[in-house]
Backbone bond lengths (Angstrom), bond angles and torsions (degrees), N, CA, C in turn:
res aa  C-N    CA-C-N  psi(-1)  N-CA   C-N-CA  omega(-1)  CA-C   N-CA-C  phi
1 M - - - 1.451 - - 1.539 108.78 -
2 R 1.320 115.41 137.42 1.460 120.03 -178.89 1.520 110.69 -85.73
3 S 1.312 114.94 152.45 1.460 119.22 179.71 1.533 109.87 -82.02
4 V 1.295 116.01 165.07 1.460 122.50 -177.96 1.537 111.84 -61.64
5 P 1.345 119.84 -44.36 1.472 118.63 179.08 1.522 113.25 -61.72
6 E 1.344 117.72 -34.52 1.465 120.11 178.03 1.523 110.82 -65.86
7 I 1.310 117.24 -41.92 1.459 121.52 179.12 1.526 110.42 -65.51
8 E 1.326 115.79 -43.24 1.463 119.40 178.93 1.526 111.52 -64.39
9 E 1.324 117.44 -37.87 1.461 120.86 179.31 1.524 110.33 -66.13
10 E 1.328 117.27 -40.93 1.464 121.19 178.72 1.532 110.47 -65.28
11 D 1.320 116.99 -42.99 1.467 120.78 177.26 1.521 110.84 -63.05
12 G 1.334 116.55 -38.46 1.459 120.66 178.11 1.522 111.23 -62.87
13 R 1.339 116.71 -40.97 1.467 120.07 178.09 1.522 110.96 -65.18
14 K 1.329 117.10 -39.93 1.469 120.33 178.55 1.522 111.03 -63.02
15 M 1.345 116.12 -43.33 1.463 119.42 179.33 1.520 110.88 -65.54
16 L 1.330 117.44 -41.21 1.451 121.38 179.51 1.518 110.92 -63.07
17 S 1.329 117.93 -42.88 1.466 120.20 178.69 1.526 110.56 -66.76
18 F 1.336 117.71 -33.19 1.462 120.32 176.56 1.522 110.54 -65.11
19 F 1.329 117.18 -45.65 1.459 120.22 -178.85 1.525 111.89 -69.02
20 K 1.327 117.53 -31.98 1.463 119.94 177.15 1.524 111.68 -70.56
21 S 1.331 118.08 -22.86 1.466 120.91 -179.77 1.528 112.39 -80.42
22 I 1.319 118.22 -12.70 1.466 121.42 179.75 1.522 108.84 -76.82
23 P 1.341 118.28 125.32 1.474 119.74 179.50 1.527 110.82 -68.91
24 T 1.324 116.20 138.64 1.459 120.70 -177.25 1.522 112.55 -123.15
25 H 1.325 117.71 8.82 1.454 119.94 -177.37 1.527 111.23 -105.28
26 M 1.325 114.60 160.75 1.458 121.89 178.45 1.530 106.09 -144.28
27 D 1.328 117.39 132.84 1.462 118.87 -178.98 1.533 110.70 -77.65
28 Y 1.343 115.50 172.97 1.470 119.94 -174.44 1.525 112.45 -64.34
29 K 1.313 117.67 -41.05 1.467 119.59 178.02 1.519 110.25 -67.35
30 G 1.320 116.73 -34.57 1.459 120.68 175.91 1.515 111.97 -66.02
31 Q 1.335 116.69 -37.68 1.463 120.05 176.64 1.524 111.00 -64.47
32 K 1.334 115.96 -40.28 1.464 119.83 178.66 1.528 110.32 -64.97
33 L 1.339 116.40 -43.94 1.461 120.61 178.75 1.524 111.04 -62.95
34 A 1.324 117.20 -43.03 1.468 120.68 179.15 1.525 110.69 -62.11
35 E 1.325 117.33 -41.20 1.469 121.12 178.72 1.531 110.75 -64.47
36 Q 1.325 117.27 -41.44 1.465 120.43 179.09 1.528 111.20 -65.72
37 I 1.321 116.83 -42.25 1.469 120.49 178.35 1.523 109.87 -63.55
38 F 1.326 116.94 -45.59 1.461 122.16 -179.66 1.526 110.77 -58.04
39 Q 1.333 116.48 -50.19 1.459 119.98 -178.59 1.526 111.92 -66.30
40 G 1.328 116.79 -37.89 1.467 120.25 179.06 1.511 112.54 -63.46
41 I 1.325 116.52 -43.97 1.468 120.07 179.94 1.520 110.74 -67.03
42 I 1.326 116.59 -43.34 1.473 120.00 179.54 1.526 110.09 -61.92
43 L 1.331 117.19 -46.64 1.462 120.72 -179.18 1.521 111.51 -63.38
44 T 1.331 116.66 -44.71 1.465 120.43 179.92 1.528 111.28 -62.93
45 S 1.330 116.37 -45.29 1.466 118.02 -179.84 1.525 111.28 -67.20
46 A 1.333 117.87 -32.78 1.469 119.96 178.28 1.526 110.92 -66.86
47 V 1.327 116.95 -42.35 1.480 120.49 179.70 1.522 110.07 -66.85
48 I 1.340 116.64 -46.78 1.469 120.08 179.26 1.528 110.23 -62.21
49 G 1.326 116.83 -45.48 1.459 120.56 179.93 1.515 112.52 -62.65
50 F 1.337 116.03 -40.04 1.466 119.22 179.82 1.528 110.96 -62.83
51 F 1.331 116.42 -49.72 1.463 118.82 -177.57 1.522 112.36 -69.25
52 Y 1.336 117.63 -37.29 1.461 119.68 176.99 1.532 110.48 -64.40
53 G 1.328 116.68 -44.69 1.465 120.43 177.70 1.518 112.02 -64.42
54 L 1.340 117.17 -34.17 1.459 121.30 178.19 1.529 111.16 -68.53
55 I 1.323 115.75 -41.02 1.469 119.65 -178.29 1.517 111.39 -68.06
56 I 1.345 116.69 -45.32 1.472 117.61 -178.13 1.527 112.07 -91.36
57 E 1.316 117.21 -0.35 1.459 124.45 177.08 1.529 112.43 58.17
58 Q 1.335 114.69 43.36 1.465 121.77 177.08 1.529 108.53 -133.04
59 F 1.339 116.09 106.57 1.454 120.37 -178.75 1.529 111.47 -66.60
60 G 1.296 117.60 -28.04 1.468 121.88 179.58 1.520 112.35 -57.96
61 W 1.333 116.40 -39.32 1.463 119.73 179.12 1.524 111.38 -66.11
62 T 1.317 117.09 -32.57 1.461 120.64 175.62 1.527 109.69 -61.40
63 V 1.310 115.98 -45.94 1.467 120.67 -179.92 1.523 110.60 -64.70
64 Y 1.320 117.98 -43.20 1.466 121.30 179.61 1.525 111.58 -60.83
65 I 1.317 116.96 -43.18 1.467 120.91 -178.10 1.528 110.38 -67.77
66 V 1.336 116.91 -40.17 1.468 119.63 177.92 1.528 109.85 -66.28
67 L 1.317 118.37 -41.19 1.460 120.81 177.63 1.526 111.92 -64.47
68 A 1.327 116.36 -39.16 1.470 119.82 176.67 1.535 110.18 -63.44
69 G 1.331 117.24 -41.16 1.464 120.76 176.37 1.514 111.70 -63.40
70 F 1.315 117.39 -38.48 1.457 121.61 177.66 1.525 110.97 -63.35
71 I 1.324 117.03 -44.18 1.467 121.12 -179.92 1.527 110.55 -64.49
72 V 1.333 116.55 -44.47 1.469 120.35 178.68 1.524 110.46 -62.16
73 S 1.332 117.14 -43.26 1.463 119.52 -179.03 1.525 111.41 -67.05
74 C 1.322 117.90 -35.08 1.471 120.39 176.52 1.520 111.28 -65.59
75 I 1.330 116.64 -42.48 1.461 120.39 179.07 1.531 110.59 -64.34
76 M 1.326 116.65 -35.70 1.465 119.71 -177.95 1.522 113.88 -80.04
77 T 1.326 118.50 -25.52 1.456 118.91 -170.97 1.522 115.46 -116.89
78 L 1.316 120.19 -23.15 1.455 119.83 -177.25 1.523 114.06 -74.58
79 P 1.323 120.40 -44.64 1.471 117.68 176.38 1.536 109.82 -69.56
80 P 1.326 117.31 146.31 1.467 119.18 179.14 1.535 111.25 -79.64
81 W 1.310 116.89 74.23 1.460 122.05 -179.90 1.527 109.77 -60.17
82 P 1.334 118.40 156.09 1.475 120.82 -179.49 1.531 113.55 -57.87
83 M 1.317 118.49 -27.65 1.465 119.79 179.45 1.533 111.77 -67.68
84 F 1.335 117.82 -17.25 1.457 121.72 178.02 1.531 112.16 -94.64
85 R 1.332 117.20 1.91 1.470 120.91 -177.39 1.526 111.48 -124.19
86 R 1.311 118.06 31.17 1.466 121.41 -176.97 1.520 114.28 -83.93
87 N 1.310 118.91 -17.44 1.462 122.44 -176.28 1.526 110.94 -123.24
88 P 1.330 117.75 73.08 1.462 118.82 -178.70 1.527 110.98 -69.02
89 L 1.311 115.98 152.01 1.456 121.01 178.00 1.521 109.80 -77.39
90 S 1.325 115.45 141.17 1.461 119.15 173.71 1.525 107.32 -100.22
91 W 1.306 115.74 109.24 1.453 121.70 -176.82 1.515 110.20 -81.33
92 Q 1.331 116.23 152.41 1.458 120.71 175.76 1.521 108.68 -72.19
93 P 1.332 116.18 147.85 1.469 117.78 179.45 1.527 111.14 -69.15
94 V 1.307 116.00 155.11 1.452 122.11 179.81 1.528 108.86 -73.84
95 I 1.317 116.31 131.84 1.464 121.28 178.52 1.525 107.52 -97.48
96 Q 1.320 115.25 122.30 1.456 120.51 178.93 1.522 109.02 -82.44
97 D 1.316 117.55 117.97 1.459 122.52 -179.47 1.525 107.99 -101.41
98 T 1.327 115.92 109.29 1.467 119.72 -178.72 1.516 112.10 -81.98
99 N 1.329 118.55 -21.75 1.460 122.24 -177.76 1.521 112.04 -100.78
100 A 1.299 117.82 27.49 1.460 120.60 -176.29 1.521 111.94 -65.25
101 E 1.311 117.89 -36.73 1.460 120.88 -176.97 1.529 112.04 -82.83
102 S 1.332 117.11 -29.34 1.461 119.19 -175.16 1.529 112.44 -79.47
103 N 1.323 118.23 -24.11 1.463 121.69 179.73 1.521 109.54 -104.79
104 P 1.345 118.20 100.52 1.472 118.75 179.46 1.521 110.44 -70.56
105 K 1.295 115.80 157.12 1.458 121.24 178.39 1.524 109.56 -67.77
106 P 1.333 118.07 146.68 1.462 119.62 -179.16 1.525 112.85 -60.27
107 Q 1.337 117.83 -32.47 1.454 119.75 -178.91 1.525 110.81 -67.76
108 E 1.312 117.28 -33.48 1.457 120.40 -178.19 1.521 111.72 -73.80
109 S 1.339 117.38 -31.27 1.454 120.27 -176.45 1.534 112.18 -79.14
110 Q 1.323 117.05 -22.43 1.457 119.61 179.37 1.525 109.87 -82.90
111 K 1.335 114.04 147.56 1.450 119.73 179.11 1.521 109.30 -77.78
112 K 1.298 117.27 132.79 1.463 120.38 177.75 1.513 109.36 -81.61
113 K 1.312 114.64 133.22 1.461 119.69 -179.89 1.527 108.72 -93.89
114 K 1.302 114.92 139.50 1.460 119.51 177.99 1.519 108.68 -91.99
115 H 1.291 115.65 138.05 1.454 120.95 178.12 1.517 109.64 -89.64
116 K 1.302 114.88 141.12 1.470 120.24 179.84 1.494 111.43 -101.20
């Protein structure tokens, strides 16, 4: 039979591997789309909240509607949903430089002058 700390450590590793498997990146086009969605929802909820609060003459409802729009926009744009990861960047391959040590940098080979 295993002890309690061993079981807890195994569960901790499982949870850590689960959280590491969640994607946390968003490409540049996805960031632009998320920003546009965020601003659109905030603006729409602000306009709706303003006019609704004006009609019923209750400023509190304006604040509630804007806050609800903020919460909805956060839920839609903060997590890196798959729609924000459709255009991944293609990075250049790494170039292996075998002569990195034999060719010193030009700045290192020149004598530094002291200013008076």
